[in-house]
PDB file as gemmi writes it, atoms N, CA and C in Angstrom:
CRYST1    1.000    1.000    1.000  90.00  90.00  90.00 P 1                      
ATOM      1  N   MET A   1     173.976  85.546 269.487  1.00  0.00           N  
ATOM      2  CA  MET A   1     174.932  86.182 268.428  1.00  0.00           C  
ATOM      3  C   MET A   1     174.207  86.461 267.218  1.00  0.00           C  
ATOM      4  N   LYS A   2     174.276  87.676 266.768  1.00  0.00           N  
ATOM      5  CA  LYS A   2     173.742  88.084 265.470  1.00  0.00           C  
ATOM      6  C   LYS A   2     174.552  87.866 264.180  1.00  0.00           C  
ATOM      7  N   VAL A   3     173.901  87.078 263.273  1.00  0.00           N  
ATOM      8  CA  VAL A   3     174.595  86.764 261.954  1.00  0.00           C  
ATOM      9  C   VAL A   3     173.973  87.428 260.850  1.00  0.00           C  
ATOM     10  N   LEU A   4     174.601  88.215 260.152  1.00  0.00           N  
ATOM     11  CA  LEU A   4     174.141  88.922 258.898  1.00  0.00           C  
ATOM     12  C   LEU A   4     174.653  88.289 257.460  1.00  0.00           C  
ATOM     13  N   TYR A   5     173.951  88.210 256.678  1.00  0.00           N  
ATOM     14  CA  TYR A   5     174.314  87.795 255.415  1.00  0.00           C  
ATOM     15  C   TYR A   5     174.005  88.717 254.238  1.00  0.00           C  
ATOM     16  N   PHE A   6     174.853  89.100 253.289  1.00  0.00           N  
ATOM     17  CA  PHE A   6     174.667  90.129 252.347  1.00  0.00           C  
ATOM     18  C   PHE A   6     174.914  89.380 250.881  1.00  0.00           C  
ATOM     19  N   ALA A   7     174.256  90.242 249.865  1.00  0.00           N  
ATOM     20  CA  ALA A   7     174.490  89.830 248.477  1.00  0.00           C  
ATOM     21  C   ALA A   7     174.098  88.462 248.216  1.00  0.00           C  
ATOM     22  N   TRP A   8     174.946  87.694 247.480  1.00  0.00           N  
ATOM     23  CA  TRP A   8     174.516  86.326 247.173  1.00  0.00           C  
ATOM     24  C   TRP A   8     174.700  85.483 248.349  1.00  0.00           C  
ATOM     25  N   LEU A   9     175.297  85.750 249.386  1.00  0.00           N  
ATOM     26  CA  LEU A   9     175.153  84.884 250.670  1.00  0.00           C  
ATOM     27  C   LEU A   9     173.723  84.960 251.173  1.00  0.00           C  
ATOM     28  N   LYS A  10     172.981  86.063 251.121  1.00  0.00           N  
ATOM     29  CA  LYS A  10     171.660  86.371 251.603  1.00  0.00           C  
ATOM     30  C   LYS A  10     170.789  85.464 250.792  1.00  0.00           C  
ATOM     31  N   GLU A  11     171.053  85.511 249.286  1.00  0.00           N  
ATOM     32  CA  GLU A  11     169.955  84.921 248.379  1.00  0.00           C  
ATOM     33  C   GLU A  11     170.240  83.231 248.628  1.00  0.00           C  
ATOM     34  N   LYS A  12     171.598  82.866 248.905  1.00  0.00           N  
ATOM     35  CA  LYS A  12     171.577  81.419 248.941  1.00  0.00           C  
ATOM     36  C   LYS A  12     170.980  80.787 250.296  1.00  0.00           C  
ATOM     37  N   THR A  13     171.394  81.556 251.506  1.00  0.00           N  
ATOM     38  CA  THR A  13     170.783  81.138 252.688  1.00  0.00           C  
ATOM     39  C   THR A  13     169.300  81.267 252.790  1.00  0.00           C  
ATOM     40  N   GLY A  14     168.711  82.294 252.021  1.00  0.00           N  
ATOM     41  CA  GLY A  14     167.277  82.734 252.211  1.00  0.00           C  
ATOM     42  C   GLY A  14     166.964  83.615 253.424  1.00  0.00           C  
ATOM     43  N   ILE A  15     167.899  84.044 253.943  1.00  0.00           N  
ATOM     44  CA  ILE A  15     167.671  84.969 255.056  1.00  0.00           C  
ATOM     45  C   ILE A  15     168.858  86.102 255.184  1.00  0.00           C  
ATOM     46  N   GLY A  16     168.446  87.227 255.682  1.00  0.00           N  
ATOM     47  CA  GLY A  16     169.383  88.533 255.734  1.00  0.00           C  
ATOM     48  C   GLY A  16     170.115  88.435 256.942  1.00  0.00           C  
ATOM     49  N   GLU A  17     169.449  87.999 258.006  1.00  0.00           N  
ATOM     50  CA  GLU A  17     170.111  87.968 259.278  1.00  0.00           C  
ATOM     51  C   GLU A  17     169.292  87.033 260.225  1.00  0.00           C  
ATOM     52  N   GLU A  18     169.933  86.543 261.352  1.00  0.00           N  
ATOM     53  CA  GLU A  18     169.359  85.647 262.343  1.00  0.00           C  
ATOM     54  C   GLU A  18     170.247  85.737 263.542  1.00  0.00           C  
ATOM     55  N   ASP A  19     169.609  85.383 264.699  1.00  0.00           N  
ATOM     56  CA  ASP A  19     170.225  85.278 266.151  1.00  0.00           C  
ATOM     57  C   ASP A  19     170.259  83.865 266.398  1.00  0.00           C  
ATOM     58  N   ILE A  20     171.634  83.417 266.686  1.00  0.00           N  
ATOM     59  CA  ILE A  20     171.829  82.054 266.886  1.00  0.00           C  
ATOM     60  C   ILE A  20     172.607  81.897 268.420  1.00  0.00           C  
ATOM     61  N   SER A  21     172.394  80.870 268.948  1.00  0.00           N  
ATOM     62  CA  SER A  21     173.277  80.565 270.136  1.00  0.00           C  
ATOM     63  C   SER A  21     174.320  80.002 269.825  1.00  0.00           C  
ATOM     64  N   LEU A  22     175.558  80.425 270.189  1.00  0.00           N  
ATOM     65  CA  LEU A  22     176.850  79.914 269.837  1.00  0.00           C  
ATOM     66  C   LEU A  22     177.260  78.507 270.396  1.00  0.00           C  
ATOM     67  N   PRO A  23     177.321  77.545 269.522  1.00  0.00           N  
ATOM     68  CA  PRO A  23     177.401  76.139 270.056  1.00  0.00           C  
ATOM     69  C   PRO A  23     178.885  76.178 270.886  1.00  0.00           C  
ATOM     70  N   GLU A  24     178.952  75.524 271.967  1.00  0.00           N  
ATOM     71  CA  GLU A  24     180.044  75.506 272.974  1.00  0.00           C  
ATOM     72  C   GLU A  24     181.309  75.288 272.272  1.00  0.00           C  
ATOM     73  N   ASN A  25     181.281  74.372 271.294  1.00  0.00           N  
ATOM     74  CA  ASN A  25     182.624  73.895 270.736  1.00  0.00           C  
ATOM     75  C   ASN A  25     183.093  74.993 269.630  1.00  0.00           C  
ATOM     76  N   VAL A  26     182.344  76.020 269.212  1.00  0.00           N  
ATOM     77  CA  VAL A  26     182.755  77.012 268.160  1.00  0.00           C  
ATOM     78  C   VAL A  26     183.391  78.163 268.882  1.00  0.00           C  
ATOM     79  N   THR A  27     184.591  78.591 268.533  1.00  0.00           N  
ATOM     80  CA  THR A  27     185.348  79.477 269.262  1.00  0.00           C  
ATOM     81  C   THR A  27     185.926  80.557 268.208  1.00  0.00           C  
ATOM     82  N   ASP A  28     185.726  80.255 266.967  1.00  0.00           N  
ATOM     83  CA  ASP A  28     186.244  81.279 266.007  1.00  0.00           C  
ATOM     84  C   ASP A  28     185.330  81.328 264.735  1.00  0.00           C  
ATOM     85  N   ILE A  29     185.637  82.236 263.943  1.00  0.00           N  
ATOM     86  CA  ILE A  29     184.780  82.452 262.758  1.00  0.00           C  
ATOM     87  C   ILE A  29     184.900  81.142 261.781  1.00  0.00           C  
ATOM     88  N   GLU A  30     186.122  80.555 261.846  1.00  0.00           N  
ATOM     89  CA  GLU A  30     186.042  79.287 261.009  1.00  0.00           C  
ATOM     90  C   GLU A  30     185.223  78.113 261.295  1.00  0.00           C  
ATOM     91  N   GLY A  31     185.093  78.170 262.762  1.00  0.00           N  
ATOM     92  CA  GLY A  31     184.268  77.062 263.395  1.00  0.00           C  
ATOM     93  C   GLY A  31     182.780  77.415 263.125  1.00  0.00           C  
ATOM     94  N   LEU A  32     182.368  78.625 263.204  1.00  0.00           N  
ATOM     95  CA  LEU A  32     181.072  79.063 262.751  1.00  0.00           C  
ATOM     96  C   LEU A  32     180.753  78.872 261.532  1.00  0.00           C  
ATOM     97  N   ILE A  33     181.513  79.066 260.653  1.00  0.00           N  
ATOM     98  CA  ILE A  33     181.344  78.636 259.222  1.00  0.00           C  
ATOM     99  C   ILE A  33     181.084  77.218 259.064  1.00  0.00           C  
ATOM    100  N   GLY A  34     181.831  76.286 259.712  1.00  0.00           N  
ATOM    101  CA  GLY A  34     181.537  74.889 259.637  1.00  0.00           C  
ATOM    102  C   GLY A  34     180.236  74.547 260.133  1.00  0.00           C  
ATOM    103  N   PHE A  35     179.813  75.073 261.314  1.00  0.00           N  
ATOM    104  CA  PHE A  35     178.512  74.990 261.876  1.00  0.00           C  
ATOM    105  C   PHE A  35     177.429  75.424 261.017  1.00  0.00           C  
ATOM    106  N   LEU A  36     177.658  76.549 260.181  1.00  0.00           N  
ATOM    107  CA  LEU A  36     176.508  77.096 259.320  1.00  0.00           C  
ATOM    108  C   LEU A  36     176.415  76.106 258.275  1.00  0.00           C  
ATOM    109  N   LYS A  37     177.691  75.549 257.605  1.00  0.00           N  
ATOM    110  CA  LYS A  37     177.744  74.708 256.473  1.00  0.00           C  
ATOM    111  C   LYS A  37     176.836  73.331 256.765  1.00  0.00           C  
ATOM    112  N   ASN A  38     177.153  73.006 258.115  1.00  0.00           N  
ATOM    113  CA  ASN A  38     176.393  71.689 258.458  1.00  0.00           C  
ATOM    114  C   ASN A  38     175.122  71.741 258.450  1.00  0.00           C  
ATOM    115  N   ARG A  39     174.449  72.918 258.431  1.00  0.00           N  
ATOM    116  CA  ARG A  39     172.951  73.033 258.422  1.00  0.00           C  
ATOM    117  C   ARG A  39     172.364  72.397 257.030  1.00  0.00           C  
ATOM    118  N   GLY A  40     173.276  72.323 256.067  1.00  0.00           N  
ATOM    119  CA  GLY A  40     172.948  71.988 254.691  1.00  0.00           C  
ATOM    120  C   GLY A  40     172.114  73.099 253.963  1.00  0.00           C  
ATOM    121  N   GLY A  41     171.665  72.387 252.903  1.00  0.00           N  
ATOM    122  CA  GLY A  41     170.844  73.369 251.938  1.00  0.00           C  
ATOM    123  C   GLY A  41     171.542  74.501 251.480  1.00  0.00           C  
ATOM    124  N   GLY A  42     170.840  75.786 251.666  1.00  0.00           N  
ATOM    125  CA  GLY A  42     171.519  76.991 251.242  1.00  0.00           C  
ATOM    126  C   GLY A  42     172.835  77.447 251.993  1.00  0.00           C  
ATOM    127  N   PHE A  43     172.799  76.951 253.027  1.00  0.00           N  
ATOM    128  CA  PHE A  43     174.095  77.320 253.963  1.00  0.00           C  
ATOM    129  C   PHE A  43     175.301  76.635 253.324  1.00  0.00           C  
ATOM    130  N   GLU A  44     175.164  75.240 252.982  1.00  0.00           N  
ATOM    131  CA  GLU A  44     176.156  74.457 252.361  1.00  0.00           C  
ATOM    132  C   GLU A  44     176.640  75.276 251.253  1.00  0.00           C  
ATOM    133  N   LYS A  45     175.679  75.565 250.329  1.00  0.00           N  
ATOM    134  CA  LYS A  45     176.005  76.186 249.109  1.00  0.00           C  
ATOM    135  C   LYS A  45     176.784  77.691 249.317  1.00  0.00           C  
ATOM    136  N   ALA A  46     176.163  78.462 250.144  1.00  0.00           N  
ATOM    137  CA  ALA A  46     176.604  79.628 250.364  1.00  0.00           C  
ATOM    138  C   ALA A  46     178.072  79.610 251.062  1.00  0.00           C  
ATOM    139  N   PHE A  47     178.621  78.780 251.599  1.00  0.00           N  
ATOM    140  CA  PHE A  47     179.922  78.578 252.145  1.00  0.00           C  
ATOM    141  C   PHE A  47     180.722  77.554 251.465  1.00  0.00           C  
ATOM    142  N   SER A  48     180.354  77.073 250.311  1.00  0.00           N  
ATOM    143  CA  SER A  48     181.139  76.088 249.674  1.00  0.00           C  
ATOM    144  C   SER A  48     182.476  76.429 249.328  1.00  0.00           C  
ATOM    145  N   ASP A  49     182.714  77.779 249.079  1.00  0.00           N  
ATOM    146  CA  ASP A  49     184.116  78.208 248.672  1.00  0.00           C  
ATOM    147  C   ASP A  49     184.216  79.398 249.481  1.00  0.00           C  
ATOM    148  N   THR A  50     184.878  79.277 250.767  1.00  0.00           N  
ATOM    149  CA  THR A  50     185.066  80.385 251.590  1.00  0.00           C  
ATOM    150  C   THR A  50     186.057  81.563 251.142  1.00  0.00           C  
ATOM    151  N   SER A  51     186.967  81.122 250.058  1.00  0.00           N  
ATOM    152  CA  SER A  51     187.746  82.242 249.653  1.00  0.00           C  
ATOM    153  C   SER A  51     187.079  83.325 248.973  1.00  0.00           C  
ATOM    154  N   LEU A  52     185.761  83.095 248.608  1.00  0.00           N  
ATOM    155  CA  LEU A  52     184.795  84.085 248.099  1.00  0.00           C  
ATOM    156  C   LEU A  52     183.880  84.900 249.289  1.00  0.00           C  
ATOM    157  N   VAL A  53     184.201  84.544 250.449  1.00  0.00           N  
ATOM    158  CA  VAL A  53     183.429  85.015 251.531  1.00  0.00           C  
ATOM    159  C   VAL A  53     184.276  85.964 252.379  1.00  0.00           C  
ATOM    160  N   ARG A  54     183.874  87.130 252.670  1.00  0.00           N  
ATOM    161  CA  ARG A  54     184.536  88.115 253.598  1.00  0.00           C  
ATOM    162  C   ARG A  54     183.652  88.197 254.867  1.00  0.00           C  
ATOM    163  N   VAL A  55     184.358  88.586 255.875  1.00  0.00           N  
ATOM    164  CA  VAL A  55     183.681  88.581 257.347  1.00  0.00           C  
ATOM    165  C   VAL A  55     183.976  89.849 258.011  1.00  0.00           C  
ATOM    166  N   ALA A  56     182.936  90.362 258.914  1.00  0.00           N  
ATOM    167  CA  ALA A  56     183.271  91.416 259.639  1.00  0.00           C  
ATOM    168  C   ALA A  56     182.661  90.902 261.103  1.00  0.00           C  
ATOM    169  N   LEU A  57     183.635  91.256 262.046  1.00  0.00           N  
ATOM    170  CA  LEU A  57     183.298  91.027 263.423  1.00  0.00           C  
ATOM    171  C   LEU A  57     183.063  92.316 264.204  1.00  0.00           C  
ATOM    172  N   ASN A  58     181.847  92.640 264.494  1.00  0.00           N  
ATOM    173  CA  ASN A  58     181.484  93.876 265.192  1.00  0.00           C  
ATOM    174  C   ASN A  58     182.015  95.093 264.273  1.00  0.00           C  
ATOM    175  N   MET A  59     181.535  94.898 262.909  1.00  0.00           N  
ATOM    176  CA  MET A  59     181.931  95.962 262.043  1.00  0.00           C  
ATOM    177  C   MET A  59     183.224  96.156 261.554  1.00  0.00           C  
ATOM    178  N   GLU A  60     184.146  95.360 261.888  1.00  0.00           N  
ATOM    179  CA  GLU A  60     185.511  95.180 261.378  1.00  0.00           C  
ATOM    180  C   GLU A  60     186.008  94.126 260.744  1.00  0.00           C  
ATOM    181  N   HIS A  61     186.550  94.300 259.523  1.00  0.00           N  
ATOM    182  CA  HIS A  61     187.124  93.172 258.821  1.00  0.00           C  
ATOM    183  C   HIS A  61     188.122  92.476 259.459  1.00  0.00           C  
ATOM    184  N   VAL A  62     187.891  91.002 259.573  1.00  0.00           N  
ATOM    185  CA  VAL A  62     188.828  90.019 260.270  1.00  0.00           C  
ATOM    186  C   VAL A  62     188.973  88.758 259.441  1.00  0.00           C  
ATOM    187  N   GLN A  63     189.910  88.008 259.802  1.00  0.00           N  
ATOM    188  CA  GLN A  63     190.220  86.694 259.176  1.00  0.00           C  
ATOM    189  C   GLN A  63     189.333  85.629 259.821  1.00  0.00           C  
ATOM    190  N   VAL A  64     189.197  84.613 259.374  1.00  0.00           N  
ATOM    191  CA  VAL A  64     188.424  83.524 259.950  1.00  0.00           C  
ATOM    192  C   VAL A  64     189.052  83.071 261.214  1.00  0.00           C  
ATOM    193  N   SER A  65     190.274  83.119 261.439  1.00  0.00           N  
ATOM    194  CA  SER A  65     190.717  82.773 262.753  1.00  0.00           C  
ATOM    195  C   SER A  65     190.449  83.540 263.924  1.00  0.00           C  
ATOM    196  N   ALA A  66     189.683  84.681 263.688  1.00  0.00           N  
ATOM    197  CA  ALA A  66     189.227  85.491 264.908  1.00  0.00           C  
ATOM    198  C   ALA A  66     188.464  84.852 265.876  1.00  0.00           C  
ATOM    199  N   ALA A  67     188.837  85.067 267.133  1.00  0.00           N  
ATOM    200  CA  ALA A  67     187.977  84.502 268.211  1.00  0.00           C  
ATOM    201  C   ALA A  67     186.659  85.154 268.339  1.00  0.00           C  
ATOM    202  N   ILE A  68     185.488  84.422 268.564  1.00  0.00           N  
ATOM    203  CA  ILE A  68     184.193  85.116 268.767  1.00  0.00           C  
ATOM    204  C   ILE A  68     183.418  84.651 270.000  1.00  0.00           C  
ATOM    205  N   LYS A  69     182.556  85.352 270.414  1.00  0.00           N  
ATOM    206  CA  LYS A  69     181.809  85.060 271.473  1.00  0.00           C  
ATOM    207  C   LYS A  69     180.248  85.323 271.307  1.00  0.00           C  
ATOM    208  N   ASP A  70     179.268  84.759 272.147  1.00  0.00           N  
ATOM    209  CA  ASP A  70     177.967  85.039 272.016  1.00  0.00           C  
ATOM    210  C   ASP A  70     177.323  86.466 271.781  1.00  0.00           C  
ATOM    211  N   SER A  71     178.166  87.273 272.271  1.00  0.00           N  
ATOM    212  CA  SER A  71     177.620  88.718 272.192  1.00  0.00           C  
ATOM    213  C   SER A  71     177.959  89.544 271.066  1.00  0.00           C  
ATOM    214  N   ASP A  72     178.811  88.789 270.078  1.00  0.00           N  
ATOM    215  CA  ASP A  72     179.262  89.417 268.852  1.00  0.00           C  
ATOM    216  C   ASP A  72     178.228  89.517 267.649  1.00  0.00           C  
ATOM    217  N   GLU A  73     178.410  90.410 266.826  1.00  0.00           N  
ATOM    218  CA  GLU A  73     177.809  90.541 265.609  1.00  0.00           C  
ATOM    219  C   GLU A  73     178.809  90.111 264.259  1.00  0.00           C  
ATOM    220  N   ILE A  74     178.373  89.174 263.501  1.00  0.00           N  
ATOM    221  CA  ILE A  74     179.232  88.497 262.404  1.00  0.00           C  
ATOM    222  C   ILE A  74     178.500  88.823 261.189  1.00  0.00           C  
ATOM    223  N   ALA A  75     179.170  89.571 260.317  1.00  0.00           N  
ATOM    224  CA  ALA A  75     178.497  89.815 258.888  1.00  0.00           C  
ATOM    225  C   ALA A  75     179.427  89.009 257.879  1.00  0.00           C  
ATOM    226  N   PHE A  76     178.601  88.300 256.996  1.00  0.00           N  
ATOM    227  CA  PHE A  76     179.255  87.649 255.880  1.00  0.00           C  
ATOM    228  C   PHE A  76     178.734  88.300 254.561  1.00  0.00           C  
ATOM    229  N   PHE A  77     179.886  88.585 253.727  1.00  0.00           N  
ATOM    230  CA  PHE A  77     179.473  89.226 252.457  1.00  0.00           C  
ATOM    231  C   PHE A  77     180.478  88.837 251.428  1.00  0.00           C  
ATOM    232  N   PRO A  78     180.433  89.140 250.093  1.00  0.00           N  
ATOM    233  CA  PRO A  78     181.337  88.659 249.064  1.00  0.00           C  
ATOM    234  C   PRO A  78     182.413  89.781 248.910  1.00  0.00           C  
ATOM    235  N   PRO A  79     183.511  89.664 248.324  1.00  0.00           N  
ATOM    236  CA  PRO A  79     184.504  90.540 248.142  1.00  0.00           C  
ATOM    237  C   PRO A  79     183.812  91.866 247.339  1.00  0.00           C  
ATOM    238  N   VAL A  80     184.262  93.024 247.716  1.00  0.00           N  
ATOM    239  CA  VAL A  80     183.863  94.262 247.208  1.00  0.00           C  
ATOM    240  C   VAL A  80     184.800  94.768 246.375  1.00  0.00           C  
ATOM    241  N   THR A  81     184.443  95.160 245.074  1.00  0.00           N  
ATOM    242  CA  THR A  81     185.458  95.986 244.196  1.00  0.00           C  
ATOM    243  C   THR A  81     184.886  97.303 244.067  1.00  0.00           C  
ATOM    244  N   GLY A  82     185.969  98.263 243.921  1.00  0.00           N  
ATOM    245  CA  GLY A  82     185.592  99.691 243.546  1.00  0.00           C  
ATOM    246  C   GLY A  82     185.623  99.966 242.241  1.00  0.00           C  
ATOM    247  N   GLY A  83     185.174 101.153 241.866  1.00  0.00           N  
ATOM    248  CA  GLY A  83     185.049 101.581 240.512  1.00  0.00           C  
ATOM    249  C   GLY A  83     184.644 102.969 240.182  1.00  0.00           C  
TER     250      GLY A  83                                                      
END                                                                             
């Protein structure tokens, strides 16, 4: 699975993207966030308030309840405002 981090999520995690093997017990984005937070450090900080995190699954905005699989691309980013 490819995981992408944008804006302050990239700054806090220290990486812009990574490939991970999806743990067997992780079946949705909420579970993935929990897995990432458990890494500690910058990941824990980046996902400390998930109300400030938006997510795209294969380039489509989705809720954290969306099911995921190993071949997916997940992108995490802050809310975006227009102007």
